N, C-alpha and C positions, 0 to 999 in steps of 0.2 A: 546353467541358468541363462536365459536371455532377457534383454530388456529392450524395449521399443521406446525411443525418446523422440517426441514430436517437437517441432519448432514452437517455442513458446516464450512468452515475456515474463520477467520478473513481477510478482505481485507483492512480495516482501523484500525489503531492502537491507536486512540485517542477518548476518550469519556468524554464529560463534564457531571459531575454528578448532578442531579437535586437538588433543594434547600430541606433543611431539613424540613420535615413535623413537627417534634417536636418543632424546633425552630420557625417555622412560627406560630403554634398554640400560643405559648408563646408571640411572638411579637404582634400578634393581640389582644390577651387579654389585655396585658399591655398597648398597645397604646389606646385601647378602654376605659380603665379605667383612662387615663391620662387627665390632663387639657391641652388643646391646640391641635395643629395639628402635626401628625406624618406622615412620608412617609416610607413605608416599601417596600423595593425593593427585587427583585429576589424571586418572589412569583410564585408558581405552583398551578393552580386552581384544585387541586384533589377534589374529593367529600368531604373528611374530612375537608379540609381547607375551601371550600365553606360553609360547615355546620357551622364552627366557625364564619365565616364572618356574615352568615345570623343571627345567634344567637345574636351576638353583635350589629348587626343593631336593632334588637327587643328590646334590653336593652336600646337603645337610642344613640348608636354611629352613626355618619354620616360617611359612608364609600363610597368612590368613587373607582371603580375598573377599572384598565387599563391592557394592555396585560400582563405585568410581574411586576406590582407594584400597590400598594393601597395607597390612601390617607385617613387617619383616623382622624376625629375630635372627641375627646373623649366625653364620657357621661357627661352631665352637672349635672343631678339629677337622681340618681338611682331609686327614687320612682316614677318617671314619665315614667316608662317602657311602650313601644309602643304596645307590645303584649305579653300576659302571656302563650301562648302556643308555647313551644320551640321543634323544631324538631331536634333531634341529629343524625338521620340516623343510620349509623353503628359505629360512632366515639366515642369510649370509652373515649378518651382524652377530647373531647368537653363536654360530659355528666358530667364527673367527675370534670373538671375544672368549669363547670357552676353552679353545684348545690350550693356549698357555696356562690359563687358570687351573684347569683340571689336571694339567701335568703335575701340579704341586701335591696331588693325592698320592704320588708315587705308586699308582695302580694302573693296570691295563684298562684303558678307557676305549670304548667303541663309540664313535659318532656316526649316526645315520641321518639321511635326509631324503627329501622327495623332489620330483621334477629335476630341474637343472642344477640344483645346489651342489650335488656331488660332481658335476661336471665343471663347476667354476674352479679357476685355478687356486691351488693351495700350495705351490711349489716354494713360497716364501718360507712357510713354517717347515716344509719338508727338509729344506736345506739347513735351517737352524737346528732342527732335531738331529739330523744326520751328522752336522758338524760337532755336536755335543755328545755323539755316541749313544743317542736316545732312539727309541722305537718310533718311527712314523711310517705307517703303511696305508696307501690309498688304493683299494681294490674292492671290486664287486659292490660299488655303491656305498662303501663305508670307509671311514678313516679310523685306524687304530694307533693309539700313542701309549708309550709307557716310559716313565722316567721323568724326573723334575728338571726343568730349565734352571740354569745357573746364572749367577751375576757375571756380567761381562760387558764388553763393547759390542753392541749389535749393529750391523750395517745393513740397511735396507734401501731398495730402490724407491724413489718418491713418486714414480708413475704408476704404482700399483695401488690397490685399495688401501685407504687409511685404516681400514679395520684391522689390518695386521699390526699396525703401530699401536692402535688402541688396545688390542689384546695384550700386547706386551706391557703397555703402560699400566694396565690393571694389576699385572702380575708381579712386575720387578720390584715394586716397593716392599713386597712381602718377603724377599730373599735377604740372606744374611750378608749384606754388603751393597755398595753403590753399583749402579750400571749406567751405561751410556747408549743412547740410540743415535746413530748417524744416518741421516737421510740423504740419499744421492739426488741431487737436482735433476729434472724439475720436480719439486715438491707439490704434487696435486692434492686437492681436497684437504688442505691444512685446516680448513674450518672445523672439520670433524675431529681432528686431533685436539684443537682448542677446546671443543665441547667436552671431550673426555677429561682434559686437564682441569677444566672448570668444575666438572662433577666430582673429580677425585678430591679437589681442594675443598668442596662443600663438605665431604666426609673426612676432612682432616689429614689427607695425604698429599704430599708435596713432590712435584716434578716440574722442571722448569727449562725453558729454551736458554741455552748458553749463547747461541746465535741463531740464525734463520734455519739452520738444518741439523743442529745438534741439541738433544734433550738429555739433561742430567736427571737421573732417578736415584733419590735417597733411599738406601735400604734400611731394613729393620723397622719398618713403619707399620702402623696398625690403622685400619679403617675405624672410624668412630661413628656411631649411630647418629643420624640427623634426620629430622622431619623435613620432607622436601615436596614442594609442588611442581608438577611437570608443566612447563610452559607450553603455549600453542605452537603448533607445527607449521613452519613456513613452507615445507614441502607440500603439505595439503592446502595451504593458502594459495599456492600457485593456480590451482584450478578454479577458485573462486575469484581470484584477481583478474585472471583472463575473462571470465564470465562477466565481471564488472566492467572491464575495459570494452567489452562487445555490447553490453546492454545495461550498463549501470545507470545511476549510481548504486553501488553495493558496498555497505559497511561490513568490514571483516574485523571482528573483535576477539578478544581473549588472546592477544598477542603481546609479547615483550618487544617493544619497538627498538629496545637497545640489545637484542638477542645477538649471540655470536653465531647463530645458525647460518651456514653458507647460503642456504636457499632464501635468505632474506634478500638475496640479489634480485628476486622477482620484482621487488619494488622499483629498484633502479633500472632494470631491463625494460620494464613497461614504460617508465618515463622516457627512456631513450627512444621508444616507439612512438611516443606522443601521447601516452595516456596521462590524464590529469588525475594525480594521486594526492590526496590530503591525508595528513597524519592525524589520528585521533588519539584520545587518552590511552586507550588499549588496542590500538590497531590502525586500520587504514580505511579510507573511502576511495574506491576505484570508480571513476566516472567514465560513462560512455564517451569514446574518443575516436577520432579518425587516426587509425594506426598506420605507421610507416615502417617498412623493412629497415633492418639495420644489422650490424654484425653482433653476434652474441657468443661470448666465450664461456663455455660450460666447465672450464677447469676446475672451478671450486664448487659447482652445483650441478652435477650430472643429472640428478633426479628431476631436474626441471626440463630436460630434453623433450619428453613427449608432449607436455602441455605447451611449451614454446613453439613446437611444430605446428600444433593446432592454431595457436595465436598468429604465427607467420602466414598461415593459409588464408587468414582473413585480412591481413595487413596489405596495404598497397606497395608495390615495388619488391624488391629482392631482400630476402633475409638470408644471411649466411651464419650458420651455427657451427663454431669451431671447437677443437679440443673435445670432440664428442665420441672418441673412440671407445671409451669405457661403457658407453651405452650398449655396446654389442656383447658384453658379458654380464648383463644382469639377468632378471628372471626370464627374459627373452632377449633376442638381438633387438634391442629397442629402436635401432635406426631402420632395420629391415622391416620390423613390424609396422611402424608408422608409415613407412614408404609404401608397404603393401596396401594398408587400408586407406590412406589419403589418395593414393593413385585411383582407387576405386571411386572416389568422390570428385574426381576431376582436378585434383590439385597438382600443380606443376612442381614435382618433387624430384630432386636428384641428390645422390649421396656418393661420397667416397668412403674409405675405410674409417675416417675419423671426422668427417664433416657433412653437413646437410645444407642444401641450397633450395630455398622455396620462393617461387614467385607467385605474388597474389595480386588482388584478392581472388579466391576461388568462389564459385557459386554453390559448391557442395550439392551437387545433383548426383544421386547414387541409386541404383536399383538392385544392389547386391547386398547381401547380409555382410556385416563387418565382423572380423574375428578379434577377440581380446588377447589371443596368443598366451593365454594363461598368465597374464601380467596385469597386476592391479593398476599400474600407472597408464598403461596403454588403454584399459577400459575407461578409466576416468577422463583421460585426454579425449578420447573419441566421444565421450558422452557430452562434454562441454562443446565439441565441434557440432554435435547434433542439435544443440539448443538454437542454433542460428542457421541450420541447413534449410534447403528449399523444400524438403519433404521429410517425413518420419525416417529415422534410421533404426535398424535392429542391430544390436551388438551381442554376439555369442561369448561364452566364457566369462560372463559378467560376475559369476560368484568369486572370481579371483580378488575382488575388492576386499574380501574378508581377511586377506593377508595384512593389510595395514589400516583400512578404514570401512569396517563392516556397515556402518550407518549412512554411507555416502548417498545411496539413492534416496532415502528417506529425507536426508537433509537437502538434496537437490529439489525434490518434490515440494518441500516445505517453503521453498522460495517461489513456487509458482510453475515450475518446469514440469511438463507433462511426462511423467515416467510411468511406464507400464511393464511390470514383470510378467513375462509371457509364460514362464514356468519356473519352478524353483526346486528342481529334482536333485541338484548337486551343490 
């Protein structure tokens, strides 16, 4: 699918931010492992979330899906898995959360995926499984495991995806005895681990930090069913926050302003760039402001990298985005993708292995079609850039937004932005 976005001004000044994909994944996992029935409300059926729901159904959870909520009856017996072939599509969270959990079935499990997912590093789990004499094979676009993880002291590097830590955290409380996770500094993306611990606690399971890099997990626990509402997504807020900073005011509602989500940093980052941000009862107002370049640390909020690249392109002066290396191993190499597309628009963009330097403001004049690199966040970041460009921009691969935010273009159009879907064949 291609979309054409023409420079246009906001005619509506309020947007409700969609539910958090990170929190929805975690709620579905915990509810599926719980004894009893849970109702999870404020669900958005992106491809990633549907993938986690489908996987948990195969594990044995009984899940009824409605327009914006699900009813989950938890798995009664992990060894009675319904299907051992688990499709993870492009969802890194699904795959890395599932691998330890599905090991508890003591069955041979085959995980498959699409696009870049099976190319993304899984060596953390491979070493863990090999060290315990369990099967872990990654070949031909599949991962095969066999054998249950055991209680022990786990040592993980802190500069890899926090999804590995979360996957272990979901699993270890169900083992017969306590476990420890030691994280080797630097501990990146801790906020996502905090979200996992918060959701586990919501479902009656305890694990806690002994110090900044050590987590104690109590064994022999059971998840307890709990009705849960998924809070708004600060990752998706980023796109509208930047839109508001460029041509607000724009009220972004449906958010927990006390959230532990790491991408909440978008608020403080935009303030550092000179944006006038007001706190509302359930969100924020982002006012049009004269933005200035600054230094931005993505250590705890890597998903904000693409939209902050857009923002820096319109800001005056130099913006340095540091600790950005993990952007290179997402759905696309997000540094290379944004560099490729923004250079087409005349943006002064330079990068290293783990940093981005952008000098602005750019005039965004482009006579070439932009590519979405099959990456939802690249497409959405380019779409926001197009709203203030000097001419309409066409973005290919636009269907990739279905991974996390299928209603993005409709929501953008509802604000008055001129969005035209050129075709919808894929």
